[in-house]
C-alpha positions as CSV (number, residue, x, y, z in Angstrom):
1,P,-101.2,204.8,158.9
2,F,-102.0,206.9,155.8
3,M,-98.9,205.9,153.8
4,V,-99.6,202.2,154.5
5,L,-103.2,202.5,153.5
6,L,-102.2,204.5,150.3
7,A,-99.6,201.9,149.3
8,A,-102.0,199.1,149.8
9,F,-104.8,200.8,147.9
10,Q,-102.4,201.6,145.0
11,T,-101.1,198.1,145.0
12,L,-104.7,196.8,144.9
13,L,-105.6,199.1,142.1
14,H,-102.6,198.0,140.1
15,R,-103.5,194.4,140.5
16,W,-107.2,194.9,139.7
17,S,-106.6,197.2,136.7
18,G,-103.2,196.1,135.4
19,A,-102.2,199.7,135.1
20,D,-98.6,200.5,135.9
21,D,-99.3,204.1,136.8
22,V,-101.8,204.5,139.6
23,L,-102.9,208.0,140.7
24,V,-105.0,208.4,143.9
25,G,-106.3,211.7,145.2
26,S,-106.7,212.5,148.9
27,P,-108.0,215.5,150.7
28,V,-105.7,217.2,153.2
29,A,-106.5,219.9,155.8
30,N,-104.5,222.9,155.1
31,P,-105.0,225.3,158.0
32,G,-101.4,226.7,157.7
33,R,-102.0,229.0,154.7
34,V,-100.4,232.4,155.3
35,G,-103.0,235.1,155.9
36,A,-105.7,232.5,156.9
37,E,-105.0,232.6,160.6
38,G,-108.0,234.8,161.4
39,L,-110.5,233.1,159.0
40,I,-113.1,230.6,159.9
41,G,-113.8,227.8,157.5
42,M,-112.7,224.6,156.1
43,F,-109.4,224.8,154.3
44,V,-108.9,221.6,152.4
45,N,-106.8,220.9,149.3
46,T,-106.7,217.7,147.3
47,L,-103.3,216.1,146.7
48,V,-102.6,213.7,143.9
49,F,-100.3,210.7,144.8
50,P,-98.9,208.9,141.7
51,L,-97.2,205.6,141.9
52,R,-95.6,203.5,139.1
53,L,-95.7,199.8,139.8
54,S,-94.3,197.0,137.8
55,G,-95.6,194.1,139.9
56,A,-92.1,192.8,140.5
57,E,-91.2,195.0,143.5
58,S,-92.0,194.1,147.1
59,F,-94.7,195.9,149.1
60,L,-91.9,197.5,151.2
61,A,-90.3,198.9,148.1
62,A,-93.6,200.3,147.0
63,L,-94.2,201.7,150.5
64,E,-90.9,203.5,150.4
65,R,-91.8,205.2,147.1
66,V,-95.2,206.1,148.5
67,R,-93.5,207.6,151.5
68,A,-91.2,209.8,149.3
69,T,-94.1,210.8,147.1
70,T,-96.4,211.6,150.0
71,L,-93.7,213.8,151.7
72,A,-93.0,215.6,148.5
73,A,-96.8,216.2,147.9
74,H,-97.2,217.6,151.4
75,D,-94.2,219.9,150.8
76,H,-96.1,221.4,147.7
77,Q,-99.6,221.2,149.1
78,D,-100.3,224.9,148.5
79,L,-100.2,224.3,144.8
80,P,-103.8,224.3,143.6
81,V,-104.9,221.2,141.6
82,E,-106.2,223.5,138.9
83,L,-102.8,225.0,138.3
84,L,-101.3,221.5,138.2
85,V,-103.9,220.4,135.6
86,D,-103.1,223.5,133.5
87,E,-99.3,223.0,133.8
88,L,-99.6,219.3,132.7
89,A,-102.0,220.2,129.9
90,V,-104.3,217.4,131.0
91,E,-107.4,217.1,128.8
92,R,-110.5,218.1,130.7
93,S,-113.8,216.1,130.5
94,L,-117.1,216.5,132.2
95,A,-117.2,212.7,132.6
96,H,-114.4,212.5,135.2
97,T,-111.8,214.5,137.2
98,P,-108.7,215.3,135.2
99,L,-105.9,213.7,137.3
100,F,-107.5,210.8,139.2
101,Q,-110.7,208.8,139.4
102,V,-110.1,207.2,142.8
103,M,-109.9,208.8,146.3
104,L,-108.5,207.7,149.6
105,V,-109.8,209.5,152.7
106,L,-108.4,209.1,156.2
107,Q,-110.3,211.0,158.8
108,N,-108.0,211.0,161.9
109,A,-109.2,214.2,163.5
110,P,-111.6,213.8,166.5
111,M,-115.2,214.1,165.4
112,G,-117.0,214.3,168.7
113,E,-119.6,216.8,169.9
114,L,-118.7,220.5,169.8
115,R,-120.3,222.6,172.5
116,L,-120.6,226.3,172.4
117,P,-122.7,228.5,174.8
118,G,-126.3,227.6,174.0
119,L,-125.4,225.2,171.1
120,T,-124.3,221.6,170.8
121,F,-123.1,220.2,167.4
122,S,-122.7,216.5,166.8
123,P,-121.7,214.5,163.7
124,V,-124.5,213.1,161.5
125,E,-124.3,210.2,159.2
126,W,-125.4,211.3,155.8
127,P,-126.1,208.6,153.2
128,G,-124.5,209.5,149.9
129,T,-126.5,209.2,146.8
130,T,-124.0,210.0,144.1
131,A,-120.4,208.8,143.9
132,K,-118.1,211.7,143.1
133,F,-115.3,209.3,142.0
134,D,-115.1,205.8,140.5
135,L,-114.0,204.6,143.9
136,T,-113.6,206.3,147.3
137,L,-112.0,204.3,150.1
138,S,-112.6,206.1,153.4
139,F,-111.3,205.4,156.9
140,V,-112.0,206.9,160.2
141,E,-109.6,206.4,163.1
142,T,-111.4,205.3,166.3
143,P,-110.1,204.3,169.7
144,E,-110.7,200.7,168.6
145,G,-108.8,201.0,165.3
146,F,-109.9,201.9,161.8
147,A,-113.4,201.7,160.4
148,G,-113.6,201.8,156.6
149,S,-116.1,202.1,153.8
150,L,-116.0,202.0,150.1
151,E,-118.1,204.2,147.9
152,Y,-118.3,203.3,144.2
153,A,-119.9,204.5,141.0
154,A,-122.9,202.3,140.5
155,D,-122.7,202.6,136.7
156,L,-119.2,201.0,136.8
157,F,-119.4,198.6,139.7
158,D,-122.1,196.5,141.4
159,R,-122.4,195.7,145.1
160,T,-120.7,192.3,144.7
161,T,-117.7,193.9,143.0
162,G,-117.5,196.6,145.7
163,E,-117.5,193.9,148.4
164,R,-114.8,192.0,146.6
165,V,-112.6,195.1,146.2
166,F,-113.0,195.8,149.9
167,G,-112.3,192.1,150.8
168,H,-109.1,192.1,148.7
169,F,-108.0,195.3,150.3
170,A,-108.4,193.7,153.8
171,N,-106.5,190.6,152.6
172,L,-103.7,192.7,151.2
173,L,-103.4,194.6,154.5
174,A,-103.4,191.4,156.5
175,S,-100.7,189.8,154.4
């Protein structure tokens, strides 16, 4: 599901922006770090998924390139983003992240209650107040399918535009 969502999101961003190069970031759980087996904590890295689109290729061709890029990115997921930024000599700015300004999140791990002796933890919805990226498209996999949300920077987009982006994304997936 992730690769299809990513290919559709990158296609949508290409169509909306006219940009041929579309870079999307995505968090990935990375519990397999050597030496981290005995540690407790959240081990997450952000991967960057680039895609060059001309608009002439089919969605299936774009999906195949997304698949190859995704597999390669996962093979190199231990490379810290900071090292990649330094190696590429990307200009840094306080206004935005250096490699990408849009994020795709797929939460497919179960998020039910956690019970420990004498304690019960359950997920809490927390309303975000500040967008960390220009756009963040998030999905949660549920037994009924996928539930999605779009977070956007209010200084760049209004609610109507956000709803249009989300609607166009749904239409793209349906087609």
